[in-house]
C-alpha distance (Angstrom), angle and dihedral (degrees) to the residues before:
residue distance angle dihedral
M1 . . .
K2 3.86 . .
Y3 3.77 123.1 .
G4 3.81 99.8 -178.1
F5 3.76 91.8 128.5
F6 3.80 101.3 26.2
I7 3.76 101.9 52.9
P8 3.83 94.7 53.5
A9 3.77 89.1 48.1
V10 3.78 90.1 52.9
A11 3.81 91.5 47.4
M12 3.81 90.7 55.1
C13 3.77 89.3 61.5
L14 3.84 94.3 56.8
G15 3.85 94.2 93.3
C16 3.78 93.4 52.5
F17 3.80 92.4 64.7
F18 3.78 93.9 59.8
F19 3.87 88.8 60.5
S20 3.79 103.6 27.1
C21 3.79 105.1 43.6
G22 3.80 109.8 111.5
N23 3.78 129.9 -130.6
E24 3.79 113.0 -63.1
N25 3.86 88.7 -126.1
D26 3.78 89.0 62.8
R27 3.88 92.6 59.2
A28 3.75 117.0 118.8
E29 3.76 114.6 -106.8
G30 3.79 109.9 -91.4
D31 3.77 94.9 20.9
R32 3.80 105.6 153.9
I33 3.82 119.6 -125.3
L34 3.79 111.8 -138.0
A35 3.74 102.9 -175.9
K36 3.79 143.4 -12.8
V37 3.78 131.1 -154.4
Y38 3.85 116.5 -177.9
D39 3.80 104.7 -54.0
K40 3.83 96.9 -15.8
S41 3.78 122.7 93.4
L42 3.82 131.8 -168.7
Y43 3.87 117.8 -152.8
L44 3.71 131.8 -168.8
S45 3.76 90.9 -115.5
D46 3.82 88.8 62.7
M47 3.76 85.5 71.5
N48 3.80 96.2 56.1
G49 3.78 110.8 138.3
M50 3.81 93.9 10.6
L51 3.80 96.8 97.0
P52 3.84 117.0 78.0
P53 3.75 113.1 -111.3
G54 3.83 114.5 -99.7
I55 3.82 92.5 17.9
A56 3.81 114.7 158.2
S57 3.78 118.6 -107.2
E58 3.75 92.7 -117.5
D59 3.80 92.3 51.6
S60 3.73 93.8 46.1
S61 3.81 89.1 53.7
L62 3.81 90.1 53.8
I63 3.80 90.9 52.6
I64 3.77 94.2 45.6
N65 3.79 91.7 48.5
K66 3.80 91.6 50.2
F67 3.76 91.4 47.4
V68 3.86 93.9 48.9
K69 3.84 92.1 51.5
N70 3.78 91.5 51.0
W71 3.82 91.4 44.9
I72 3.82 91.9 53.0
R73 3.81 92.3 51.3
E74 3.80 90.9 48.6
A75 3.81 94.2 44.8
A76 3.80 91.0 50.7
M77 3.78 91.2 49.7
L78 3.82 92.1 46.8
H79 3.80 90.7 50.3
E80 3.79 91.8 52.7
A81 3.81 91.4 45.1
E82 3.85 91.0 52.6
R83 3.86 90.2 51.7
N84 3.78 88.6 53.8
I85 3.79 103.1 46.1
P86 3.81 107.9 135.9
K87 3.74 111.2 -115.5
D88 3.82 92.6 -124.7
I89 3.83 93.3 59.9
D90 3.78 117.5 90.0
I91 3.80 102.7 -155.0
D92 3.77 94.4 -175.8
Q93 3.80 89.5 55.3
L94 3.80 92.1 47.3
V95 3.80 90.1 51.0
A96 3.83 91.5 46.9
D97 3.84 90.6 49.7
Y98 3.77 92.5 48.4
R99 3.78 92.4 48.5
A100 3.81 90.4 50.7
S101 3.81 90.4 48.6
L102 3.82 91.7 51.1
I103 3.82 92.7 47.8
K104 3.86 91.9 46.4
H105 3.83 91.9 46.4
N106 3.76 92.9 49.7
Y107 3.89 91.8 49.8
E108 3.81 91.1 47.7
N109 3.77 89.9 54.0
I110 3.79 89.9 51.1
L111 3.82 90.2 51.5
L112 3.80 92.0 48.2
D113 3.79 92.5 48.5
Q114 3.85 89.9 51.2
F115 3.76 102.7 39.8
L116 3.83 113.0 16.5
D117 3.78 113.9 108.6
S118 3.78 103.5 -145.2
T119 3.83 95.8 -179.5
I120 3.84 111.6 112.9
T121 3.76 116.3 -171.2
K122 3.72 128.4 -146.0
V123 3.82 89.5 -112.6
E124 3.82 91.2 55.8
L125 3.80 90.8 50.1
E126 3.79 91.8 51.1
K127 3.75 93.8 48.2
F128 3.86 89.5 49.3
Y129 3.82 90.0 49.1
E130 3.81 94.4 49.7
K131 3.81 91.6 47.9
N132 3.81 97.6 44.6
K133 3.82 107.5 22.5
E134 3.86 93.3 110.8
Q135 3.80 87.6 64.8
Y136 3.79 90.6 61.3
R137 3.83 102.4 52.9
L138 3.76 107.1 148.3
E139 3.76 119.5 -92.5
T140 3.76 90.7 -170.2
P141 3.87 131.9 20.6
I142 3.77 119.6 -92.9
I143 3.76 133.9 -158.1
R144 3.86 143.2 -164.2
C145 3.74 107.1 -141.5
H146 3.79 149.5 145.7
F147 3.77 113.2 -117.5
V148 3.85 136.2 172.5
K149 3.76 129.2 177.9
A150 3.79 112.9 -173.1
K151 3.86 139.5 162.5
I152 3.75 111.2 -96.4
T153 3.79 87.7 -135.8
A154 3.79 93.3 58.7
P155 3.82 117.4 119.1
Q156 3.81 117.5 -90.4
I157 3.76 91.6 8.7
N158 3.78 90.2 150.6
E159 3.86 88.8 53.7
L160 3.81 89.1 54.2
E161 3.82 89.9 56.5
K162 3.81 92.1 48.8
W163 3.84 91.5 50.8
W164 3.75 90.5 48.2
K165 3.79 93.7 51.1
N166 3.82 93.4 46.0
G167 3.81 100.5 113.9
D168 3.78 132.6 -43.1
V169 3.83 89.8 -71.2
P170 3.82 106.5 32.2
D171 3.78 124.0 -163.8
L172 3.77 103.2 -91.8
G173 3.74 95.9 -164.9
P174 3.87 97.1 86.3
I175 3.82 90.5 39.3
K176 3.85 93.3 53.6
N177 3.80 91.0 46.4
W178 3.84 91.6 49.1
C179 3.85 91.5 48.9
K180 3.79 92.8 49.8
T181 3.83 92.6 47.3
N182 3.82 94.4 47.3
G183 3.80 98.6 37.4
A184 3.80 95.0 -117.8
V185 3.75 122.6 166.6
H186 3.82 105.6 -111.4
F187 3.79 141.3 168.0
L188 3.81 108.0 -171.9
D189 3.78 106.2 149.7
D190 3.81 110.1 120.5
N191 3.83 92.6 -152.2
T192 3.80 102.4 46.4
W193 3.78 119.8 101.8
H194 3.82 121.6 -149.2
K195 3.71 135.1 -170.4
V196 3.79 108.2 -111.3
V197 3.84 89.8 -125.7
D198 3.85 88.6 55.9
I199 3.81 90.9 60.7
A200 3.80 95.2 36.9
V201 3.79 93.0 63.4
Y202 3.77 89.7 69.5
L203 3.85 94.0 54.2
P204 3.81 131.4 69.3
Q205 3.73 110.8 -81.0
G206 3.75 113.8 -79.4
T207 3.79 95.8 14.0
L208 3.85 94.0 108.0
T209 3.77 120.2 15.5
V210 3.81 137.2 159.8
D211 3.79 87.1 -102.0
N212 3.83 100.1 52.3
A213 3.83 99.9 29.7
K214 3.83 92.5 95.3
K215 3.81 91.3 55.3
K216 3.81 98.0 41.1
K217 3.75 109.1 78.7
N218 3.83 106.9 154.2
F219 3.82 134.2 5.9
I220 3.76 144.4 151.3
E221 3.79 114.6 -154.4
K222 3.78 134.5 174.4
D223 3.78 137.5 -165.4
N224 3.80 130.7 176.3
E225 3.79 93.3 -72.1
F226 3.78 111.2 23.7
I227 3.75 147.2 33.7
Y228 3.83 116.7 -140.7
L229 3.84 120.4 -157.4
Y230 3.82 117.3 -173.3
R231 3.77 132.0 175.2
R232 3.81 120.1 175.0
L233 3.75 116.4 -147.3
E234 3.81 101.3 175.8
F235 3.80 137.8 -1.4
I236 3.82 128.5 -160.0
P237 3.85 115.8 -173.5
K238 3.79 128.4 -135.2
G239 3.83 112.8 -79.3
E240 3.80 96.6 31.3
L241 3.69 127.5 110.1
P242 3.88 115.3 -93.0
P243 3.74 121.3 -134.1
L244 3.81 118.0 -99.6
S245 3.82 91.2 -107.9
Y246 3.80 90.2 62.6
I247 3.82 94.6 57.1
E248 3.79 97.7 29.7
D249 3.86 95.2 108.9
Q250 3.82 89.9 50.8
A251 3.79 91.8 46.2
R252 3.78 90.6 52.8
K253 3.78 92.6 50.7
V254 3.81 91.2 50.2
I255 3.73 93.6 47.5
L256 3.83 93.1 48.5
H257 3.76 91.9 45.8
K258 3.80 89.9 54.1
R259 3.79 90.7 49.6
K260 3.78 91.7 49.8
T261 3.76 92.5 50.5
E262 3.80 92.4 47.4
L263 3.83 93.3 47.0
L264 3.82 92.7 49.1
D265 3.83 92.5 45.9
E266 3.85 88.8 50.2
M267 3.81 91.5 50.4
K268 3.76 92.3 49.2
G269 3.72 90.0 51.3
R270 3.81 92.0 50.9
L271 3.78 91.7 49.1
Y272 3.79 90.9 48.8
D273 3.79 91.0 51.1
E274 3.76 91.6 47.0
A275 3.88 93.5 50.4
T276 3.81 88.0 48.4
R277 3.75 93.5 51.5
R278 3.82 90.0 51.1
N279 3.76 90.2 51.1
S280 3.82 88.4 -119.1
V281 3.78 94.2 132.1
T282 3.79 120.8 84.4
V283 3.79 124.2 176.7
Y284 3.78 113.9 -166.4
E285 3.81 118.6 -150.7
């Protein structure tokens, strides 16, 4: 029986026992103790619900033994950590703050799921671009291109070359199908922009660089292992403004983040006003 998923899941629960285990006086009569480290005890009942239903006795023993070994290590570490807590750290306050943060974060996610409008129109993107485009001036040149890197031993490699050379704008259908079938690296979307360096990494060193990308328009090169087919469609140098399509994903994230912040601020304001109306807010001088 394999426990690749189950054992890590059990291990994740270890920390919970050090905080959630009840008073030993509350234990059911006959509850079996599995291990003890200093003042911390692990009982069989602590593992209720953790063993898969119908599991063989031999398998359950393996799981329990694995869990106990991990628990002992964690308990020993926790004991030593508790002995070495700096005097200026208030653990109870840290736990309370963390609990409050988790509760608030969970509720904020509920609010966002219910009320956040995640639809971003083309008009909104264009307005954002016009207002903020200066912030996105290129730090490195970008290109639109067609590019394929394939093994020279791949089937129909000569056909690939013929398709590539078939006119200034070849039919990309057969090329795309061939690349998918043969697992070739390929970038064949007319509308996608790439950093020059992101294409250059697939080529022999020095073939395509930020310095020669403006001059190199089309080429087919080969080495002992691969054939490289490159056709540049458009080039924008460093320092220029990128098209909206290049920063669209970033723009969407910024717009959504702003909406989230505004929505949560609005909800906090409403809750504050509601608490005030109910005379549930008291400020002591």
